[in-house]
TIVO-2410 file (N, C-alpha, C; in nm, 3 decimals):
# residues 126
REC num residu      c1      c2      c3 atome chaine
REC   1      M   1.279  -2.973   2.731     N      A
REC   1      M   1.304  -2.895   2.612    CA      A
REC   1      M   1.270  -2.975   2.486     C      A
REC   2      K   1.300  -3.103   2.488     N      A
REC   2      K   1.271  -3.188   2.374    CA      A
REC   2      K   1.120  -3.195   2.350     C      A
REC   3      N   1.041  -3.198   2.455     N      A
REC   3      N   0.895  -3.203   2.442    CA      A
REC   3      N   0.841  -3.075   2.378     C      A
REC   4      V   0.899  -2.961   2.413     N      A
REC   4      V   0.856  -2.834   2.356    CA      A
REC   4      V   0.887  -2.830   2.207     C      A
REC   5      A   1.006  -2.872   2.168     N      A
REC   5      A   1.044  -2.874   2.027    CA      A
REC   5      A   0.954  -2.969   1.949     C      A
REC   6      T   0.923  -3.083   2.002     N      A
REC   6      T   0.835  -3.180   1.937    CA      A
REC   6      T   0.695  -3.120   1.920     C      A
REC   7      F   0.647  -3.052   2.023     N      A
REC   7      F   0.516  -2.989   2.018    CA      A
REC   7      F   0.510  -2.883   1.908     C      A
REC   8      I   0.614  -2.803   1.896     N      A
REC   8      I   0.619  -2.698   1.793    CA      A
REC   8      I   0.619  -2.759   1.653     C      A
REC   9      V   0.694  -2.866   1.633     N      A
REC   9      V   0.698  -2.934   1.503    CA      A
REC   9      V   0.561  -2.990   1.469     C      A
REC  10      I   0.492  -3.048   1.565     N      A
REC  10      I   0.359  -3.104   1.541    CA      A
REC  10      I   0.262  -2.993   1.503     C      A
REC  11      I   0.268  -2.880   1.570     N      A
REC  11      I   0.181  -2.767   1.539    CA      A
REC  11      I   0.207  -2.715   1.398     C      A
REC  12      M   0.333  -2.706   1.359     N      A
REC  12      M   0.366  -2.656   1.225    CA      A
REC  12      M   0.313  -2.748   1.116     C      A
REC  13      F   0.327  -2.879   1.134     N      A
REC  13      F   0.276  -2.972   1.034    CA      A
REC  13      F   0.125  -2.972   1.031     C      A
REC  14      S   0.061  -2.952   1.144     N      A
REC  14      S  -0.085  -2.943   1.149    CA      A
REC  14      S  -0.133  -2.821   1.073     C      A
REC  15      A  -0.064  -2.709   1.087     N      A
REC  15      A  -0.102  -2.586   1.017    CA      A
REC  15      A  -0.090  -2.604   0.866     C      A
REC  16      L   0.011  -2.676   0.821     N      A
REC  16      L   0.026  -2.702   0.678    CA      A
REC  16      L  -0.091  -2.783   0.624     C      A
REC  17      G  -0.146  -2.870   0.707     N      A
REC  17      G  -0.260  -2.951   0.666    CA      A
REC  17      G  -0.385  -2.868   0.642     C      A
REC  18      Y  -0.396  -2.752   0.709     N      A
REC  18      Y  -0.511  -2.666   0.693    CA      A
REC  18      Y  -0.492  -2.561   0.582     C      A
REC  19      A  -0.378  -2.559   0.520     N      A
REC  19      A  -0.353  -2.463   0.412    CA      A
REC  19      A  -0.452  -2.489   0.300     C      A
REC  20      Q  -0.498  -2.381   0.237     N      A
REC  20      Q  -0.598  -2.395   0.131    CA      A
REC  20      Q  -0.539  -2.459   0.008     C      A
REC  21      K  -0.602  -2.566  -0.034     N      A
REC  21      K  -0.566  -2.632  -0.158    CA      A
REC  21      K  -0.687  -2.627  -0.248     C      A
REC  22      G  -0.667  -2.660  -0.372     N      A
REC  22      G  -0.778  -2.656  -0.466    CA      A
REC  22      G  -0.770  -2.535  -0.555     C      A
REC  23      P  -0.879  -2.508  -0.628     N      A
REC  23      P  -0.879  -2.394  -0.720    CA      A
REC  23      P  -0.884  -2.262  -0.644     C      A
REC  24      K  -0.819  -2.161  -0.699     N      A
REC  24      K  -0.822  -2.025  -0.643    CA      A
REC  24      K  -0.842  -1.929  -0.758     C      A
REC  25      I  -0.927  -1.829  -0.736     N      A
REC  25      I  -0.955  -1.731  -0.840    CA      A
REC  25      I  -0.899  -1.596  -0.798     C      A
REC  26      E  -0.823  -1.536  -0.891     N      A
REC  26      E  -0.764  -1.404  -0.869    CA      A
REC  26      E  -0.803  -1.315  -0.986     C      A
REC  27      F  -0.876  -1.208  -0.958     N      A
REC  27      F  -0.919  -1.115  -1.063    CA      A
REC  27      F  -0.813  -1.009  -1.086     C      A
REC  28      S  -0.799  -0.966  -1.211     N      A
REC  28      S  -0.699  -0.864  -1.244    CA      A
REC  28      S  -0.750  -0.723  -1.211     C      A
REC  29      A  -0.881  -0.704  -1.204     N      A
REC  29      A  -0.938  -0.573  -1.173    CA      A
REC  29      A  -0.919  -0.543  -1.024     C      A
REC  30      K  -0.873  -0.422  -0.996     N      A
REC  30      K  -0.851  -0.380  -0.858    CA      A
REC  30      K  -0.985  -0.383  -0.783     C      A
REC  31      D  -0.986  -0.442  -0.666     N      A
REC  31      D  -1.106  -0.455  -0.582    CA      A
REC  31      D  -1.222  -0.523  -0.654     C      A
REC  32      N  -1.192  -0.605  -0.754     N      A
REC  32      N  -1.293  -0.676  -0.833    CA      A
REC  32      N  -1.396  -0.579  -0.892     C      A
REC  33      T  -1.350  -0.461  -0.933     N      A
REC  33      T  -1.438  -0.356  -0.985    CA      A
REC  33      T  -1.393  -0.311  -1.123     C      A
REC  34      V  -1.490  -0.299  -1.214     N      A
REC  34      V  -1.464  -0.242  -1.346    CA      A
REC  34      V  -1.530  -0.105  -1.349     C      A
REC  35      D  -1.450  -0.004  -1.380     N      A
REC  35      D  -1.500   0.133  -1.386    CA      A
REC  35      D  -1.526   0.170  -1.532     C      A
REC  36      Y  -1.651   0.191  -1.566     N      A
REC  36      Y  -1.688   0.234  -1.700    CA      A
REC  36      Y  -1.645   0.378  -1.725     C      A
REC  37      G  -1.632   0.456  -1.619     N      A
REC  37      G  -1.604   0.598  -1.634    CA      A
REC  37      G  -1.728   0.670  -1.684     C      A
REC  38      K  -1.710   0.785  -1.747     N      A
REC  38      K  -1.821   0.858  -1.806    CA      A
REC  38      K  -1.829   0.820  -1.953     C      A
REC  39      I  -1.941   0.758  -1.989     N      A
REC  39      I  -1.956   0.705  -2.125    CA      A
REC  39      I  -2.089   0.751  -2.184     C      A
REC  40      S  -2.099   0.742  -2.315     N      A
REC  40      S  -2.223   0.780  -2.382    CA      A
REC  40      S  -2.313   0.657  -2.400     C      A
REC  41      K  -2.439   0.683  -2.428     N      A
REC  41      K  -2.534   0.573  -2.450    CA      A
REC  41      K  -2.499   0.489  -2.571     C      A
REC  42      S  -2.418   0.543  -2.664     N      A
REC  42      S  -2.383   0.469  -2.784    CA      A
REC  42      S  -2.277   0.362  -2.757     C      A
REC  43      D  -2.215   0.362  -2.638     N      A
REC  43      D  -2.117   0.260  -2.601    CA      A
REC  43      D  -2.187   0.123  -2.598     C      A
REC  44      S  -2.116   0.018  -2.630     N      A
REC  44      S  -2.175  -0.117  -2.632    CA      A
REC  44      S  -2.213  -0.165  -2.493     C      A
REC  45      G  -2.148  -0.113  -2.390     N      A
REC  45      G  -2.179  -0.155  -2.253    CA      A
REC  45      G  -2.114  -0.285  -2.211     C      A
REC  46      V  -2.030  -0.344  -2.296     N      A
REC  46      V  -1.966  -0.472  -2.265    CA      A
REC  46      V  -1.829  -0.448  -2.202     C      A
REC  47      R  -1.807  -0.511  -2.088     N      A
REC  47      R  -1.677  -0.508  -2.020    CA      A
REC  47      R  -1.648  -0.650  -1.973     C      A
REC  48      S  -1.520  -0.677  -1.943     N      A
REC  48      S  -1.480  -0.811  -1.902    CA      A
REC  48      S  -1.405  -0.808  -1.770     C      A
REC  49      F  -1.435  -0.905  -1.686     N      A
REC  49      F  -1.358  -0.930  -1.565    CA      A
REC  49      F  -1.264  -1.046  -1.598     C      A
REC  50      E  -1.135  -1.018  -1.605     N      A
REC  50      E  -1.037  -1.123  -1.635    CA      A
REC  50      E  -0.985  -1.180  -1.504     C      A
REC  51      F  -0.962  -1.311  -1.503     N      A
REC  51      F  -0.915  -1.379  -1.383    CA      A
REC  51      F  -0.818  -1.490  -1.419     C      A
REC  52      T  -0.747  -1.537  -1.317     N      A
REC  52      T  -0.653  -1.648  -1.332    CA      A
REC  52      T  -0.682  -1.751  -1.224     C      A
REC  53      N  -0.674  -1.878  -1.260     N      A
REC  53      N  -0.683  -1.985  -1.161    CA      A
REC  53      N  -0.543  -2.004  -1.104     C      A
REC  54      T  -0.519  -1.954  -0.983     N      A
REC  54      T  -0.389  -1.964  -0.919    CA      A
REC  54      T  -0.379  -2.085  -0.827     C      A
REC  55      G  -0.479  -2.171  -0.830     N      A
REC  55      G  -0.479  -2.290  -0.747    CA      A
REC  55      G  -0.415  -2.409  -0.816     C      A
REC  56      D  -0.441  -2.526  -0.758     N      A
REC  56      D  -0.379  -2.648  -0.810    CA      A
REC  56      D  -0.479  -2.750  -0.865     C      A
REC  57      S  -0.604  -2.707  -0.888     N      A
REC  57      S  -0.703  -2.794  -0.951    CA      A
REC  57      S  -0.799  -2.708  -1.034     C      A
REC  58      P  -0.880  -2.770  -1.121     N      A
REC  58      P  -0.966  -2.694  -1.212    CA      A
REC  58      P  -1.066  -2.604  -1.137     C      A
REC  59      L  -1.083  -2.484  -1.189     N      A
REC  59      L  -1.176  -2.385  -1.134    CA      A
REC  59      L  -1.304  -2.387  -1.216     C      A
REC  60      Q  -1.416  -2.399  -1.149     N      A
REC  60      Q  -1.544  -2.397  -1.217    CA      A
REC  60      Q  -1.622  -2.272  -1.178     C      A
REC  61      I  -1.674  -2.204  -1.277     N      A
REC  61      I  -1.765  -2.092  -1.253    CA      A
REC  61      I  -1.905  -2.153  -1.261     C      A
REC  62      I  -1.965  -2.173  -1.146     N      A
REC  62      I  -2.094  -2.242  -1.139    CA      A
REC  62      I  -2.207  -2.151  -1.185     C      A
REC  63      A  -2.206  -2.027  -1.139     N      A
REC  63      A  -2.309  -1.930  -1.176    CA      A
REC  63      A  -2.250  -1.790  -1.170     C      A
REC  64      A  -2.304  -1.702  -1.252     N      A
REC  64      A  -2.267  -1.561  -1.251    CA      A
REC  64      A  -2.391  -1.484  -1.291     C      A
REC  65      E  -2.443  -1.405  -1.196     N      A
REC  65      E  -2.568  -1.336  -1.225    CA      A
REC  65      E  -2.580  -1.206  -1.147     C      A
REC  66      S  -2.664  -1.121  -1.199     N      A
REC  66      S  -2.695  -0.994  -1.137    CA      A
REC  66      S  -2.837  -1.001  -1.083     C      A
REC  67      T  -2.866  -0.919  -0.986     N      A
REC  67      T  -3.001  -0.918  -0.930    CA      A
REC  67      T  -3.097  -0.835  -1.014     C      A
REC  68      I  -3.044  -0.764  -1.114     N      A
REC  68      I  -3.131  -0.683  -1.200    CA      A
REC  68      I  -3.120  -0.730  -1.345     C      A
REC  69      S  -3.226  -0.708  -1.419     N      A
REC  69      S  -3.229  -0.759  -1.557    CA      A
REC  69      S  -3.154  -0.669  -1.656     C      A
REC  70      S  -3.106  -0.553  -1.613     N      A
REC  70      S  -3.037  -0.464  -1.706    CA      A
REC  70      S  -2.892  -0.505  -1.730     C      A
REC  71      I  -2.849  -0.613  -1.667     N      A
REC  71      I  -2.713  -0.662  -1.686    CA      A
REC  71      I  -2.718  -0.807  -1.736     C      A
REC  72      V  -2.647  -0.833  -1.845     N      A
REC  72      V  -2.636  -0.969  -1.898    CA      A
REC  72      V  -2.494  -1.017  -1.868     C      A
REC  73      V  -2.483  -1.132  -1.802     N      A
REC  73      V  -2.353  -1.186  -1.761    CA      A
REC  73      V  -2.327  -1.314  -1.838     C      A
REC  74      T  -2.205  -1.325  -1.896     N      A
REC  74      T  -2.166  -1.445  -1.969    CA      A
REC  74      T  -2.043  -1.504  -1.901     C      A
REC  75      K  -2.055  -1.629  -1.858     N      A
REC  75      K  -1.946  -1.696  -1.786    CA      A
REC  75      K  -1.886  -1.805  -1.874     C      A
REC  76      P  -1.764  -1.849  -1.841     N      A
REC  76      P  -1.704  -1.960  -1.916    CA      A
REC  76      P  -1.781  -2.090  -1.891     C      A
REC  77      A  -1.802  -2.167  -1.994     N      A
REC  77      A  -1.874  -2.293  -1.980    CA      A
REC  77      A  -1.784  -2.405  -1.928     C      A
REC  78      A  -1.658  -2.403  -1.968     N      A
REC  78      A  -1.565  -2.510  -1.929    CA      A
REC  78      A  -1.485  -2.468  -1.806     C      A
REC  79      A  -1.432  -2.565  -1.737     N      A
REC  79      A  -1.346  -2.539  -1.620    CA      A
REC  79      A  -1.217  -2.472  -1.665     C      A
REC  80      I  -1.164  -2.387  -1.580     N      A
REC  80      I  -1.037  -2.318  -1.607    CA      A
REC  80      I  -0.928  -2.396  -1.535     C      A
REC  81      M  -0.832  -2.444  -1.609     N      A
REC  81      M  -0.725  -2.527  -1.553    CA      A
REC  81      M  -0.627  -2.441  -1.472     C      A
REC  82      P  -0.553  -2.503  -1.380     N      A
REC  82      P  -0.455  -2.428  -1.300    CA      A
REC  82      P  -0.356  -2.350  -1.387     C      A
REC  83      G  -0.335  -2.224  -1.351     N      A
REC  83      G  -0.243  -2.138  -1.425    CA      A
REC  83      G  -0.302  -2.071  -1.547     C      A
REC  84      K  -0.423  -2.109  -1.585     N      A
REC  84      K  -0.487  -2.053  -1.705    CA      A
REC  84      K  -0.575  -1.934  -1.669     C      A
REC  85      K  -0.605  -1.853  -1.771     N      A
REC  85      K  -0.688  -1.734  -1.754    CA      A
REC  85      K  -0.826  -1.757  -1.812     C      A
REC  86      G  -0.920  -1.680  -1.762     N      A
REC  86      G  -1.056  -1.681  -1.813    CA      A
REC  86      G  -1.116  -1.543  -1.799     C      A
REC  87      K  -1.241  -1.527  -1.845     N      A
REC  87      K  -1.306  -1.398  -1.829    CA      A
REC  87      K  -1.456  -1.416  -1.816     C      A
REC  88      I  -1.514  -1.319  -1.747     N      A
REC  88      I  -1.659  -1.310  -1.731    CA      A
REC  88      I  -1.699  -1.179  -1.796     C      A
REC  89      D  -1.784  -1.188  -1.899     N      A
REC  89      D  -1.829  -1.068  -1.970    CA      A
REC  89      D  -1.957  -1.014  -1.907     C      A
REC  90      V  -1.965  -0.882  -1.900     N      A
REC  90      V  -2.081  -0.814  -1.844    CA      A
REC  90      V  -2.128  -0.712  -1.947     C      A
REC  91      K  -2.259  -0.713  -1.976     N      A
REC  91      K  -2.317  -0.615  -2.069    CA      A
REC  91      K  -2.424  -0.537  -1.994     C      A
REC  92      Y  -2.399  -0.407  -1.978     N      A
REC  92      Y  -2.494  -0.318  -1.913    CA      A
REC  92      Y  -2.583  -0.256  -2.019     C      A
REC  93      N  -2.711  -0.231  -1.988     N      A
REC  93      N  -2.805  -0.184  -2.090    CA      A
REC  93      N  -2.792  -0.036  -2.124     C      A
REC  94      M  -2.702   0.037  -2.061     N      A
REC  94      M  -2.670   0.176  -2.092    CA      A
REC  94      M  -2.784   0.273  -2.068     C      A
REC  95      A  -2.858   0.255  -1.959     N      A
REC  95      A  -2.960   0.352  -1.918    CA      A
REC  95      A  -2.888   0.474  -1.862     C      A
REC  96      T  -2.936   0.593  -1.898     N      A
REC  96      T  -2.874   0.717  -1.855    CA      A
REC  96      T  -2.874   0.727  -1.702     C      A
REC  97      G  -2.759   0.770  -1.648     N      A
REC  97      G  -2.747   0.787  -1.504    CA      A
REC  97      G  -2.627   0.712  -1.449     C      A
REC  98      P  -2.614   0.714  -1.316     N      A
REC  98      P  -2.500   0.646  -1.254    CA      A
REC  98      P  -2.511   0.494  -1.261     C      A
REC  99      I  -2.397   0.429  -1.267     N      A
REC  99      I  -2.390   0.282  -1.267    CA      A
REC  99      I  -2.326   0.241  -1.135     C      A
REC 100      R  -2.395   0.166  -1.055     N      A
REC 100      R  -2.342   0.109  -0.930    CA      A
REC 100      R  -2.412  -0.025  -0.913     C      A
REC 101      K  -2.355  -0.129  -0.970     N      A
REC 101      K  -2.419  -0.261  -0.970    CA      A
REC 101      K  -2.321  -0.367  -0.923     C      A
REC 102      T  -2.377  -0.477  -0.872     N      A
REC 102      T  -2.297  -0.589  -0.824    CA      A
REC 102      T  -2.341  -0.717  -0.895     C      A
REC 103      I  -2.243  -0.797  -0.932     N      A
REC 103      I  -2.266  -0.929  -0.993    CA      A
REC 103      I  -2.211  -1.032  -0.896     C      A
REC 104      T  -2.289  -1.134  -0.867     N      A
REC 104      T  -2.244  -1.240  -0.777    CA      A
REC 104      T  -2.199  -1.359  -0.859     C      A
REC 105      V  -2.077  -1.405  -0.832     N      A
REC 105      V  -2.020  -1.520  -0.903    CA      A
REC 105      V  -2.002  -1.633  -0.803     C      A
REC 106      E  -2.058  -1.748  -0.838     N      A
REC 106      E  -2.046  -1.867  -0.753    CA      A
REC 106      E  -1.945  -1.962  -0.817     C      A
REC 107      T  -1.843  -1.998  -0.740     N      A
REC 107      T  -1.734  -2.082  -0.791    CA      A
REC 107      T  -1.704  -2.194  -0.693     C      A
REC 108      N  -1.609  -2.278  -0.730     N      A
REC 108      N  -1.557  -2.378  -0.638    CA      A
REC 108      N  -1.422  -2.333  -0.580     C      A
REC 109      A  -1.393  -2.204  -0.586     N      A
REC 109      A  -1.265  -2.149  -0.539    CA      A
REC 109      A  -1.254  -2.160  -0.387     C      A
REC 110      S  -1.137  -2.196  -0.341     N      A
REC 110      S  -1.115  -2.214  -0.197    CA      A
REC 110      S  -1.071  -2.085  -0.128     C      A
REC 111      N  -1.039  -1.980  -0.203     N      A
REC 111      N  -0.989  -1.858  -0.141    CA      A
REC 111      N  -1.098  -1.754  -0.115     C      A
REC 112      Y  -1.225  -1.788  -0.136     N      A
REC 112      Y  -1.338  -1.701  -0.102    CA      A
REC 112      Y  -1.436  -1.782  -0.020     C      A
REC 113      P  -1.500  -1.719   0.081     N      A
REC 113      P  -1.599  -1.791   0.161    CA      A
REC 113      P  -1.710  -1.847   0.074     C      A
REC 114      D  -1.737  -1.973   0.086     N      A
REC 114      D  -1.839  -2.044   0.008    CA      A
REC 114      D  -1.818  -2.032  -0.143     C      A
REC 115      G  -1.700  -1.987  -0.187     N      A
REC 115      G  -1.671  -1.975  -0.329    CA      A
REC 115      G  -1.744  -1.860  -0.397     C      A
REC 116      R  -1.808  -1.771  -0.319     N      A
REC 116      R  -1.884  -1.659  -0.377    CA      A
REC 116      R  -1.799  -1.533  -0.383     C      A
REC 117      V  -1.801  -1.471  -0.501     N      A
REC 117      V  -1.722  -1.351  -0.526    CA      A
REC 117      V  -1.817  -1.241  -0.573     C      A
REC 118      A  -1.803  -1.122  -0.517     N      A
REC 118      A  -1.882  -1.006  -0.561    CA      A
REC 118      A  -1.799  -0.925  -0.658     C      A
REC 119      L  -1.852  -0.905  -0.778     N      A
REC 119      L  -1.789  -0.821  -0.878    CA      A
REC 119      L  -1.873  -0.694  -0.889     C      A
REC 120      K  -1.807  -0.581  -0.910     N      A
REC 120      K  -1.880  -0.455  -0.915    CA      A
REC 120      K  -1.849  -0.379  -1.043     C      A
REC 121      I  -1.952  -0.310  -1.093     N      A
REC 121      I  -1.931  -0.218  -1.203    CA      A
REC 121      I  -1.977  -0.080  -1.155     C      A
REC 122      K  -1.907   0.021  -1.204     N      A
REC 122      K  -1.944   0.157  -1.168    CA      A
REC 122      K  -1.914   0.249  -1.285     C      A
REC 123      G  -1.974   0.365  -1.283     N      A
REC 123      G  -1.952   0.463  -1.387    CA      A
REC 123      G  -2.074   0.551  -1.401     C      A
REC 124      E  -2.083   0.619  -1.516     N      A
REC 124      E  -2.197   0.706  -1.542    CA      A
REC 124      E  -2.223   0.709  -1.692     C      A
REC 125      V  -2.349   0.689  -1.728     N      A
REC 125      V  -2.391   0.698  -1.868    CA      A
REC 125      V  -2.448   0.837  -1.889     C      A
REC 126      L  -2.390   0.909  -1.985     N      A
REC 126      L  -2.433   1.047  -2.013    CA      A
REC 126      L  -2.542   1.053  -2.118     C      A
***
């Protein structure tokens, strides 16, 4: 019985060693999506993805880009310290029609595979 208890304690401490440490990024937008809704062409097209570093070390936004040129993405230049907030601004060019686009953000966050996060915008320009 003593061997079983010792084995369980060793397994528990080993699991704690694999717990994710480092920076973690948590976005305030549900499903990492910003919904423009139905908007007119006169709208500025600028929206922000707000996030918090919920980890225990500085969060770096290495890159933030879209695969199409109709979206301009602005990322923070400096690292976001633990517990602090930041934002990534997105400017859509307001072409008439539906909006269904994805922005890829590359970070050093430990809570996403390879630190890559997909952000989405949706809506319709009237």
